[in-house]
C-alpha positions in Angstrom: -70.7 173.8 107.6 -74.5 174.9 107.1 -76.3 174.7 103.8 -77.4 177.4 101.8 -80.3 179.2 101.7 -82.2 176.6 103.1 -86.3 176.8 104.5 -84.8 173.9 106.9 -82.0 174.0 109.0 -79.6 172.1 106.9 -76.3 170.9 107.8 -72.8 169.6 105.4 -70.5 167.2 107.9 -68.0 165.6 105.8 -69.4 163.2 103.7 -73.3 163.6 105.0 -76.1 166.1 104.9 -78.3 166.7 108.1 -81.1 168.1 107.6 -84.1 168.9 110.4 -87.4 169.7 109.9 -89.1 172.3 112.6 -90.3 175.5 113.3 -90.8 177.0 110.0 -94.6 176.7 108.4 -95.2 173.5 106.8 -92.6 171.4 108.1 -94.9 168.6 108.4 -95.9 168.5 105.2 -92.4 168.9 103.7 -90.7 165.7 106.1 -93.2 163.5 104.6 -93.1 164.5 101.2 -88.8 164.2 101.6 -89.3 160.7 103.1 -91.7 159.6 100.6 -89.5 161.3 97.3 -86.6 159.7 99.1 -88.0 156.1 99.2 -89.5 156.5 95.3 -86.1 157.5 94.1 -84.5 155.1 95.9 -86.4 152.5 93.6 -84.3 153.7 90.5 -80.5 154.0 91.4 -80.2 155.9 87.7 -81.6 158.8 89.2 -78.8 160.7 90.5 -79.8 161.9 94.1 -78.8 161.8 97.9 -79.7 158.6 99.5 -81.3 158.3 103.0 -78.8 157.1 105.6 -80.7 157.3 108.7 -83.4 159.5 110.2 -85.0 160.2 113.7 -86.0 163.0 116.1 -84.5 164.7 118.5 -87.9 165.3 120.9 -90.9 163.4 121.9 -93.4 166.4 121.7 -96.1 166.6 118.8 -95.8 169.5 117.6 -91.8 169.9 118.1 -90.7 166.8 117.7 -87.8 167.9 115.3 -87.2 164.8 112.7 -84.3 164.7 111.0 -82.9 163.2 107.5 -79.3 162.0 107.0 -78.6 161.6 103.7 -75.2 161.2 101.7 -73.9 163.6 100.4 -73.7 165.0 96.2 -70.5 165.6 94.8 -70.0 168.7 92.6 -71.2 172.2 93.3 -74.7 173.7 92.3 -75.3 175.0 88.5 -75.5 178.4 90.1 -71.6 178.1 91.2 -70.2 176.1 88.6 -69.2 178.6 86.1 -70.1 176.5 83.1 -69.4 176.7 79.4 -71.9 177.5 76.9 -71.3 174.1 75.7 -71.7 172.5 79.1 -74.7 174.1 79.9 -76.2 172.6 76.9 -75.2 169.6 78.3 -76.3 169.5 82.0 -79.8 170.7 80.5 -79.7 167.5 78.4 -78.4 165.4 81.4 -81.4 167.0 83.6 -83.8 166.3 80.8 -83.0 162.5 80.9 -83.0 162.9 85.2 -86.3 164.5 84.8 -87.6 161.5 82.5 -87.3 158.7 85.0 -88.6 160.7 87.7 -91.5 161.4 85.9 -92.1 157.6 85.2 -91.6 156.4 88.8 -94.6 155.6 90.6 -97.4 158.2 92.2 -98.2 155.8 95.1 -97.2 157.6 99.0 -96.7 161.5 98.3 -98.7 163.9 98.1 -100.8 165.0 95.4 -101.7 167.9 93.5 -105.1 167.9 94.9 -103.9 168.6 98.2 -103.5 171.6 97.4 -106.5 172.4 95.4 -107.2 175.1 97.9 -104.6 177.6 97.1 -105.4 180.7 96.1 -104.4 181.6 92.6 -105.1 184.9 92.9 -103.9 186.1 95.8 -100.5 183.8 94.8 -100.2 186.3 91.9 -100.7 189.4 93.7 -97.2 188.1 95.6 -95.5 187.8 92.5 -94.0 190.3 89.8 -97.1 190.4 87.6 -98.7 192.9 86.5 -102.3 194.3 88.1 -103.7 193.6 84.6 -102.4 189.9 84.4 -103.3 189.3 87.8 -106.6 189.9 87.5 -106.6 187.0 84.9 -105.0 184.8 87.0 -108.3 182.5 88.1 -110.0 182.5 85.1 -107.1 181.3 83.1 -106.1 178.2 85.4 -109.6 177.3 85.4 -109.3 176.9 81.7 -106.9 174.2 82.0 -107.6 170.7 81.2 -106.7 167.7 82.5 -103.5 165.9 82.5 -102.4 162.8 83.7 -100.3 163.0 87.2 -96.8 161.6 87.5 -94.3 162.3 90.6 -92.7 165.5 90.2 -89.5 167.1 92.2 -91.2 170.3 91.9 -87.7 172.7 92.8 -85.3 172.3 90.1 -83.7 175.7 90.9 -80.1 176.3 90.4 -78.8 175.4 93.8 -80.8 172.4 93.7 -78.9 170.8 90.4 -75.7 169.6 91.0 -72.7 170.2 88.5 -69.3 168.2 88.5 -66.6 167.9 85.4 -69.3 169.7 83.0 -71.9 167.6 83.7 -74.7 166.5 85.9 -73.8 165.2 89.3 -77.1 164.5 91.3 -80.5 166.5 92.4 -81.0 167.7 96.0 -83.7 168.8 98.1 -87.0 167.2 97.4 -89.3 168.5 99.8 -91.6 170.1 97.5 -92.0 166.6 95.8 -95.7 166.1 94.7 -97.7 164.2 92.2 -99.3 166.3 89.6 -99.7 167.6 86.3 -96.1 167.7 84.6 -96.2 171.4 83.7 -95.5 172.1 87.6 -92.3 171.1 86.9 -91.6 173.7 84.3 -91.5 177.3 85.8 -88.7 176.8 88.3 -86.5 175.0 85.8 -87.3 177.6 83.4 -86.3 180.9 85.6 -84.8 179.7 88.4 -82.4 177.2 87.0 -82.0 178.3 83.2 -82.7 182.3 83.8 -85.2 181.8 81.1 -82.5 180.5 78.2 -84.9 179.5 75.6 -81.9 177.2 74.2 -81.3 175.2 77.4 -84.9 174.9 77.9 -85.9 173.5 74.5 -82.8 171.0 75.5 -84.2 170.1 78.6 -87.4 169.1 76.9 -86.1 167.5 74.3 -84.0 165.8 76.4 -87.2 164.1 78.9 -89.4 163.8 76.1 -91.8 166.0 77.0 -95.1 165.6 75.1 -95.5 169.1 73.9 -98.9 169.5 72.4 -100.5 172.5 70.9 -101.5 173.8 74.2 -98.1 173.6 76.0 -97.6 176.9 76.3 -100.7 177.9 77.9 -100.5 174.9 80.1 -97.2 175.6 81.3 -98.0 179.6 82.2 -101.0 177.5 84.3 -99.1 175.4 85.9 -96.9 178.5 86.8 -99.1 180.3 88.1 -100.5 177.4 90.6 -97.2 176.7 91.2 -96.9 180.0 92.5 -100.0 180.2 94.9 -98.5 176.4 96.2 -95.3 178.2 96.7 -96.7 180.8 98.8 -98.5 178.0 101.2 -95.4 176.2 101.7 -92.3 178.9 102.3 -92.6 182.2 103.8 -92.1 183.5 100.2 -92.3 182.8 96.7 -91.9 184.7 93.2 -91.5 182.4 90.6 -92.2 185.4 87.8 -89.2 187.6 89.6 -86.3 186.8 87.3 -89.5 187.1 84.3 -90.6 190.4 85.3 -87.0 192.1 84.4 -86.2 190.2 80.8 -89.6 190.6 79.3 -91.7 194.1 79.1 -94.9 192.3 81.4 -96.8 195.6 81.5 -97.1 195.5 77.9 -98.5 192.3 77.5 -101.9 192.4 77.0 -103.6 189.0 78.0 -101.8 185.2 80.0 -102.1 184.1 76.2 -100.1 186.5 74.7 -97.6 185.8 77.8 -97.8 182.3 77.7 -96.5 182.8 74.0 -94.1 185.1 75.0 -92.3 182.6 77.0 -93.0 179.4 76.2 -94.0 179.4 72.6 -91.9 177.1 70.6 
């Protein structure tokens, strides 16, 4: 059985998953990131994630080696398909926050860093999003104003197909191919819009359970990193729009500045 909507060819075979890396843009970086991420998360058995069972490559060609990873299969179903009650959704949000706290506490060695993506074009990334032109024009300056942050290890793609649920609780987190070391706020936009569909209550429960350091500049930092995550995503994949569901739920054309948008989305 083929995996759903995978960037790289992924097949579920009984209780194992086989993921091949090749052909698509950035497969080398994704393969390296996923191998390094699995090595890190294996050092904390309390992190609920697949375990690597084997790895190798199909061919000897440096340009088309088709390396692969064989991992254990995650129990349960993706959040997207779980049909959770409101109470269960809150419980899973809290479970995920606790997991992210453990993930962010892991060492930051051996994984690609945010600085590796320093050359991404934030404006170009915003132009290929659902943001209206007047907000796109503010993107580069907005990101440039972000202050320094202590880097942590990030999953960086916690969306509705990567968070698995069983019995109304978190079962595990899959697909670590976008993992990197960087500002912890890079983690937030996919959780907020991709997993929680902009639900502020779920987001608050997640933040509280993760012990997130919410300072006065939290909203601005979260949006600034969302703009950077959009640009990184386009460099990693063929398409990305982290503002797509936000554009459906908020009147972006009426919001004058990115500061106003940050307050609207992430203000507490």
